[in-house]
N, C-alpha and C positions, 0 to 999 in steps of 0.2 A: 200236587193236589190241584183240582180245578176250582175256580172261583165259586161255581154253583155248589160244590161240596160244602164249602164254608158257609155260604148263604143258607143252605138247608139246615145246618146246625144252628145258625142264628135265628131262624124262623120257627123252630120247634115250639109247640105249645103243649104243655108248659115248657118254658125254656129250661134246659139243663146246662149247667156250666161244663166246660170242656177244656182239655189240655191238648196243646199242639206239641208234637215232638219233631225236632228238626234233624237235618242230616248231620249236624255237628253235635248231636245229643243234647242240645239246649232244649229246655222245656218252658213253655209260656202258657198261662191259664187265662181263660176268658170267663169272667164271673157274671157278666151281664151283657145282653145283646147290644145295648147302647154303647158299649166300650170297644166295639170292633167295627171296622169299616173295610169293605172288600172292594178292590178294583180288579182289573183284568189280570194283573200279575203280582199283586201285593195285598197283604192284609195288614192293617194298622190296628194295634191294640193299645188302648189307653188304660193307664193305671191312675185312678184319682188319688189325691192326697190321702194319706192314712193307710194305703196299701203298699205292699212290697217293702223294699229296704229303706226308702227315703220318705218317711211319713209327712214331711213338710212340703214336698214338691210333687206336682203332677208329672207323669212321665208318659211318653208316647214312643212306641217302637214300631218299626216297619219290618215285615218278614216277607221275603220273596216266596211266592206259593210253590215254586219248584223245590224249595228246601224243606217243605213240610212232608214228612214221610208217614206220619201216623197221627190219629187223634184218639183221645180217650174221654168218654163221658165221665163226669164227676158226680158225686151225690148231689141231689138238689139242695139248694141253699135253705137253711132253716128259717 
């Protein structure tokens, strides 16, 4: 996936959360545009405390854009 493809998802108005599906079938969700940062070959996704499986710690993951094979739009946040 190209960096501009991810940037376009992040710039949508109104923002829609989305899910990234990777070549290894891993799935990562972006629930807010401020929790993702895109560079030329990488997207970094932050998970603030209270989300995901470790509610007491913030977490940051990096995903190589070449490993993103698909995205899915999620229902808008309530």
